[in-house]
Each structure stands twice: as structure tokens, then as C-alpha cells.
C-alpha positions, -999 to 999 in steps of 0.1 A, spaced: -232 44 34 -199 41 53 -200 44 91 -165 57 91 -173 90 107 -150 110 130 -129 79 138 -97 82 119 -66 83 141 -41 107 125 -13 93 146 -17 60 127 -27 71 92 -28 104 74 -58 125 62 -58 127 24 -76 114 -6 -69 92 -37 -45 107 -62 -38 138 -40 -2 147 -30 -13 165 2 -18 149 35 -21 159 72 -12 139 103 -8 142 140 28 143 153 33 129 188 71 123 190 65 86 192 98 80 174 118 102 197 125 130 173 122 166 186 90 177 169 64 197 186 32 176 190 3 188 169 -12 186 134 12 189 105 8 188 67 30 179 39 32 167 3 41 132 -9 69 131 -34 86 102 -53 114 89 -32 101 95 3 122 107 32 138 91 62 120 118 82 92 141 72 116 170 67 101 204 57 67 198 71 46 225 86 26 227 119 -9 241 120 -19 259 152 -54 273 158 -53 309 172 -75 336 185 -62 372 189 -28 359 179 -26 334 207 -25 296 203 -56 277 215 -61 243 230 -80 221 206 -94 187 197 -100 172 163 -122 146 146 -115 132 112 -135 112 85 -127 107 48 -146 139 40 -132 163 65 -107 171 92 -124 193 119 -103 211 145 -124 225 173 -117 249 202 -138 268 227 -137 299 204 -145 283 171 -135 257 145 -115 250 113 -126 225 87 -101 211 62 -113 194 30 -93 178 2 -117 192 -23 -99 179 -54 -68 159 -61 -48 191 -67 -61 214 -39 -70 216 -2 -94 240 14 -95 254 49 -127 270 63 -126 288 97 -153 302 119 -145 322 150 -108 314 150 -78 316 127 -48 294 118 -11 301 124 11 280 100 46 280 112 79 268 97 116 274 105 136 275 73 174 270 76 193 298 59 207 288 24 185 257 24 168 266 -9 134 267 9 115 299 3 84 318 14 71 345 -9 41 369 -9 32 365 -45 5 392 -44 -18 405 -16 -34 376 2 -14 350 -18 16 334 -1 38 306 -14 57 281 7 83 263 -15 98 236 8 117 215 -18 153 211 -8 183 188 -14 179 174 22 144 160 19 119 185 5 85 190 19 65 202 -12 50 234 -25 20 251 -10 4 282 -23 -22 298 1 -48 319 -17 -74 339 1 -110 333 -8 -123 353 22 -108 367 53 -70 375 54 -38 358 45 -7 375 60 30 366 59 54 372 88 90 364 80 118 370 105 154 361 100 172 350 132 209 356 130 221 330 154 245 301 151 218 278 136 206 306 112 169 302 104 141 322 89 111 320 111 82 321 87 45 323 98 15 325 76 -17 338 94 -51 327 80 -74 351 98 -112 357 99 -127 388 81 -154 410 96 -179 382 95 -157 361 118 -149 336 90 -121 328 66 -116 305 37 -83 296 21 -74 275 -10 -41 256 -10 -26 245 -44 8 231 -55 12 260 -80 4 297 -81 -32 300 -94 -45 327 -116 -70 350 -98 -98 334 -118 -88 300 -105 -93 309 -68 -129 300 -63 -153 293 -35 -172 261 -31 -198 257 -3 -184 236 25 -211 210 26 -208 205 -12 -170 201 -10 -173 176 19 -201 157 2 -181 152 -30 -152 137 -12 -175 114 9 -192 102 -23 -158 95 -39 -148 74 -10 -182 56 -9 -178 47 -46 -143 33 -39 -155 14 -8 -183 -2 -27 -157 -20 -50 -145 -41 -21 -159 -75 -11 -185 -77 17 -173 -88 52 -191 -99 83 -206 -71 104 -180 -76 131 -152 -65 108 -170 -37 89 -154 -8 108 -119 -23 103 -127 -29 66 -136 8 61 -105 20 79 -83 -3 58 -101 7 26 -95 43 34 -58 35 38 -57 19 4 -77 47 -11 -53 74 -1 -24 53 -14 -39 51 -49 -16 70 -72 -23 85 -106 -6 78 -139 15 106 -155 15 98 -192 12 135 -201 44 146 -185 77 152 -204 93 121 -188 63 98 -182 71 70 -158 39 59 -142 18 47 -172 -11 34 -152 -27 41 -118 -12 19 -90 -10 16 -53 21 30 -35 36 15 -3 33 46 19 21 82 14 48 94 39 79 73 37 78 52 5 59 64 -25 71 36 -47 44 13 -63 59 -22 -59 49 -46 -87 45 -76 -65 21 -58 -41 -4 -49 -69 -20 -84 -73 -26 -85 -35 -45 -52 -38 -65 -67 -66 -76 -98 -47 -94 -77 -21 -118 -62 -46 -152 -78 -55 -156 -54 -84 -140 -71 -114 -127 -40 -132 -110 -27 -100 -94 -61 -94 -83 -64 -130 -68 -30 -130 -47 -35 -99 -35 -69 -111 -25 -59 -147 -17 -22 -147 20 -28 -142 21 -46 -176 19 -11 -192 56 -8 -183 67 -41 -198 100 -37 -216 120 -65 -233 99 -90 -215 107 -76 -180 83 -59 -156 95 -31 -133 100 -41 -97 89 -7 -86 74 25 -101 68 60 -89 62 94 -106 100 100 -106 116 67 -115 112 32 -130 132 4 -115 134 -30 -132 142 -62 -114 128 -96 -105 104 -101 -77 78 -125 -62 52 -130 -90 16 -136 -78 -2 -120 -108 -12 -154 -122 -28 -165 -89 -46 -131 -85 -59 -132 -121 -71 -168 -118 -91 -159 -87 -106 -128 -103 -117 -146 -135 -131 -175 -114 -151 -150 -94 -162 -125 -121 -163 -148 -151 -145 -147 -185 -167 -117 -197 -143 -95 -176 -118 -100 -204 -134 -93 -239 -114 -104 -269 -96 -72 -276 -85 -66 -240 -75 -103 -236 -54 -101 -268 -34 -72 -256 -29 -88 -222 -20 -121 -236 9 -108 -257 24 -90 -226 19 -120 -203 34 -144 -229 64 -121 -233 69 -118 -196 66 -156 -190 92 -162 -216 115 -138 -199 111 -156 -165 116 -190 -181 143 -184 -207 162 -153 -195 158 -154 -157 161 -191 -149 196 -205 -147 190 -237 -166 163 -247 -191 133 -263 -175 145 -254 -140 124 -225 -125 147 -209 -100 155 -179 -79 188 -163 -90 195 -146 -57 180 -146 -22 160 -113 -21 139 -124 -51 117 -144 -27 104 -111 -12 115 -120 24 153 -114 26 155 -128 62 137 -160 54 157 -192 61 151 -201 25 177 -174 16 204 -192 36 203 -220 10 223 -225 -22 215 -202 -51 204 -204 -79 176 -223 -61 145 -242 -71 119 -233 -45 83 -246 -41 68 -211 -38 82 -200 -71 70 -232 -88 35 -226 -75 35 -190 -88 46 -201 -123 22 -231 -125 -7 -207 -120 8 -181 -143 12 -205 -172 -22 -219 -166 -40 -185 -167 -20 -174 -197 -36 -203 -215 -70 -192 -203 -63 -156 -216 -51 -171 -249 -84 -188 -254 -103 -156 -245 -82 -137 -270 -89 -161 -298 -52 -167 -302 -52 -205 -296 -66 -234 -276 -43 -230 -246 -29 -265 -250 8 -253 -249 2 -235 -217 -17 -264 -201 12 -287 -209 36 -261 -195 17 -259 -162 14 -297 -160 52 -301 -165 59 -276 -137 34 -293 -114 51 -327 -121 84 -313 -110 69 -297 -79 50 -328 -67 74 -354 -81 108 -340 -74 103 -313 -47 80 -333 -24 97 -357 1 65 -373 13 61 -349 43 68 -315 29 81 -295 0 118 -291 -3 142 -268 -22 169 -278 -47 202 -262 -57 202 -258 -95 240 -263 -99 247 -290 -74 213 -308 -75 214 -310 -38 181 -309 -20 174 -289 12 146 -293 37 132 -258 45 113 -247 76 102 -213 60 65 -207 56 74 -200 19 79 -238 14 42 -242 21 30 -216 -4 20 -243 -29 -12 -246 -9 -25 -218 -32 -27 -245 -59 -57 -259 -40 -73 -289 -55 -46 -291 -82 -26 -308 -55 -33 -344 -45 -54 -347 -13 -26 -364 7 -3 -334 0 -30 -309 11 -36 -329 42 1 -328 51 4 -291 44 -27 -282 65 -16 -305 93 17 -285 96 0 -251 92 -26 -259 118 -1 -271 144 4 -246 173 39 -260 179 50 -254 143 33 -226 123 0 -215 139 6 -187 165 -19 -167 185 -19 -139 158 -17 -160 127 8 -181 108 44 -174 118 69 -171 89 92 -198 102 86 -232 119 88 -225 156 110 -255 160 135 -242 135 169 -229 145 163 -199 123 131 -189 141 132 -154 156 99 -138 166 111 -103 159 125 -107 124 103 -102 94 102 -134 73 120 -154 101 92 -156 127 68 -126 124 33 -129 111 35 -115 76 3 -100 64 7 -108 27 14 -145 36 -17 -146 57 -38 -135 27 -22 -162 5 -26 -190 29 -62 -182 40 -73 -180 4 -53 -211 -5 -67 -231 23 -102 -221 13 -95 -233 -22 -82 -265 -8 -113 -273 12 -97 -265 45 -122 -238 55 -120 -244 93 -83 -238 95 -85 -208 71 -112 -192 93 -91 -199 124 -60 -182 110 -80 -152 97 -98 -146 130 -65 -145 149 -50 -120 125 -81 -98 124 -84 -98 162 -49 -84 167 -52 -60 138 -85 -46 151 -69 -37 184 -37 -23 169 -33 -15 131 -29 -32 97 9 -37 96 30 -58 73 48 -77 100 31 -87 133 53 -102 160 40 -135 173 42 -122 209 45 -89 227 37 -55 211 47 -39 178 83 -49 172 95 -15 162 82 20 167 65 35 137 66 71 126 35 91 133 8 84 107 30 57 92 16 28 112 -11 15 89 5 0 57 -15 0 25 -8 -36 12 -14 -49 48 -47 -30 49 -57 -46 16 -48 -80 30 -70 -75 60 -100 -68 38 -93 -100 18 -90 -120 50 -123 -107 64 -140 -113 31 -131 -150 33 -150 -155 65 -185 -168 67 -211 -140 68 
């Protein structure tokens, strides 16, 4: 059983559950915006918002007066306590939220600008609707239905220069001193308002989280609590497919970047989520689900419930699938499933090679942002550009396609083996200068030394590389004057003129890259260095939070919005790092 009880900090990550749109968090004005401190709730929606506009504050009350309170939060419940009583909030399903109160009530307050299209309506006695969607940001739709106690609406227009409607919903105890309210995104029929015992509702959520947690790899005891917090962050960012809608966009379940500010599911993040799982089906789903949206050989760069955006992006699906099959065995892909995946992967690989690359046989980035780190010094070079990290990705992708072809009974994989060997020959024969990997302009043929950590990504090829190359790579990565900082690998050689400790991709410790390099070094037989890097990253993360970019020195480089500190793909990377350590 998880030990993650009453420990979630709602200033760093929200309270929610997998596939739910609702979340709650603690507002503390950390980003300097004029919000009253306290607990707020909102609804995630496709495009996110620059600020959590339209969200609603929850205030415990007794006899109409606000109370001082404390809270504790675990995956199963958020409990708000005061001297007079308590309120427990449970995400009892993916489509509803329940509030149980004993001894006290709840005041839910929202100021709605006049003519904003936001509305509050008493649908029928004891049923009130907050519709907070608006052109300026939208906060969701919440229908409060009374199960027991009272639900009252107080709506007062204030005719001042700013012009607002001050709307308050009161959730108040009945004669027995208790209340229970169901919250839904749509107006329920009276028969749909039901009561579920509190312990049963909490238990079901806890069991759902436990089942999810069990799919992850084991980690040393020292990192168990951090793993559980990070797993929770990934769990609440797991989004549901919408194939039944009139305009289906998300055709498979995927992980989004943020429940609060960025609901997009980035394709290049998905394999990193997959590599943290020990359960083969969970890993395979995360790695391959984006292939459901393949079109004309191209995969979408990002997906959410409201849009589908195609574009080229860093492609680590081949590496992730290779590691998953190595760990779980070929039985993970039975012939029928392998056949379907093979056709999609083959079509996608052909697009990368024939339609994306500038010249035949030259695997290249077409423009700087394709590498995934727009501030990297690699992006200052000539484009189209042959880069060692891209070659490493495509070597593993072509290799694993051959493996899937054999599992599908479609062929012997020889074509794909020869493909991967040809790419490796170019990487080690033409893009290796004897000390490090270099880049090459496709048009001019000019070669460029590169001090970006991206130039060392071929370490993920492991024993496919000659031992002398692996030795040179690990020597540079383990040097504390070059790449190894006190919090992990920095993203630019510290002797480089491009090095800047505060810029993501140009000096910061990038969590996705830590995952790649630790796993790659383990595959290369460089376990001591891999463990050293992982320990440094984990020590900092345990004291702070799982963030995508850690500055090599000082504190967090930029203030995060409340409950938007932990980042899902970084949290997944933390689990993968901890799982690579000796038990």
C-alpha cells in the first residue's frame, strides 16, 4: 500500500484524479497576482490559460462567518478542518466531485464581470449551476446538487465602475449538522444525484491510485515517498480519449503537460512516460498511443481534446520501445498487435527519411526548434543540420522496426538492420572527430563542433558504440568542469561561450535529458557515473519539486504558479532515475 497519506502540498501540485477535469489547489500569491490566499477549484480545458481565470475560492463557514482552517490531502481525499468541524472532498468519479461536511458549511464565492458570459443559475431548489466559460479564459462548468443539507444561491449585482456580480453559493448543514453535495459538469437528472458512503468513495479512489502506482518500477526505499508523489502527478495528468465525440481528436489515452496551464499531450513526452513503467502494457500504451493519430506518415506534435497539431519533434519512441521489449520480452507484442504497429511505424519512418530530411540518406533537422531545446547552442548552427542526437534516435527506431516486423511475421528484419547499420556508420565514421560527436550542415557539408549536451545523446546506443567512443563520452559527462554539476548534467559544456545557468537547454539541468543519459550510461556499462548523476538530481528534487529545468546553482530560476510547480514529464523522469539505482 502507498504511504502517500496527508502529504500532498497543494501549492505545488493540484488535488485531482486520472481522467477527471476537476482539480483543487492552494493559492498563495507566489506569482504576485492579486488573488486571496486559500483553496480554489477549477476545471481543466484544452488550451490552458495564462492565469487561472474564472476559478472559485472555497471558504469554510459557521453561522455565516469564515473560519480559520488547516488541510491535509492524500490521493483519496482533501480534508479541510477547523475547530468547529470539517469538510472532506473526494473525486468520486472521473465526472464528479463530492463534498461532505460535518459541523460546518462551505461558502463558494466568485465575482463575475458584467457581460462576461459567465453565469450562475438556480436550476431548481437545491441545484445551482456555475457556468464560468468565457472568451477571456473560461473556468469550467460546475453544477452543485444537494444530497443532504442545503444548497443556497446569493447573487448580488454591484453597479460600480468595474461592474461585477458577486455570487455566493452556500453549502450548509441540515438538522443533523451535516451536508453532502455532488458537483458535476452538467445538470444531472434527479435520479442521477445519489449518495455514496464517504469511506466507500475514498476507498475506491485510493484503490485506483494504488493500481496505477503498482505499474511503476520499484525504487530504493530512500526514494519511495518521492516516487509516490511523482506517480500521483503523472496519474492526475493522464487524459482520456474522446473517440465518441462529434469531432474526435484524442483517439487514445495520453499524458498531458499540465492540468492547469497546458493540457496538450506532447508526442515526444509520451515515450519518456512509458520508460518509467515496469508494467509492459502501461509502458507500451504510453509509447505507442500517439500512433493512433498517424496521418500521411506524420505524427501529431501535440494532441488535446480540442485540437490536433502536426509537426516534427524529437523522436525517442524507438529507444523507449527497445527498452520495453528488452525488459518485458517479445510476448508483449503478439502477432496481430505487432502487425498493426509495424505498418504505422514503417509509414512514419518513411516520412522522416523521405519527406522530412533535406537530402536522401542525410538524416537532418530542418529547423532549430525540432531538437526540442530551442535555446541549445546546437540551434545556432547551420540548418538543415545533421546532428548526432537525431542519428541516435533514428538508428534505434529503424532497429526496433525490424524487430516488430519479425514479431508481426512480415519479414526477417534484414532491411531495417541494414538501415540502422548505415546510419550508425555515418554517425561513427563521419560525425565523430576522435574526441566527440560533431554536427554537419547538409547544404554546405561544413562540420561544426558542438558543446551542447545533445551532441552526447548517442550514449543511448550503449554497447552498439565502440568502447573507445563510450569512454570518451563518459569522460566528458563525468567531468565536473564540463558537464557534471551538483544537481545533474548541465545542458551545455560549462566552458562553452553559450553556457548560461539560467536558460533551459543552455545550462540548466534538463530532467528529460537526465533520464536519457542515466539509462544510456547504464546500458553502456558506466553504472557508477549513472548512479552519481541520478543521486544528484534526486537529492535536489526531493527537497524542491520535479521540474523540467533545474538551474545548476541557486534556487528555482523562475517563480511557478501555485500548484503548477511539479511537471508531469519531469515527475515521470524522476521515477525512471530512481528505478535505475541499486536497491
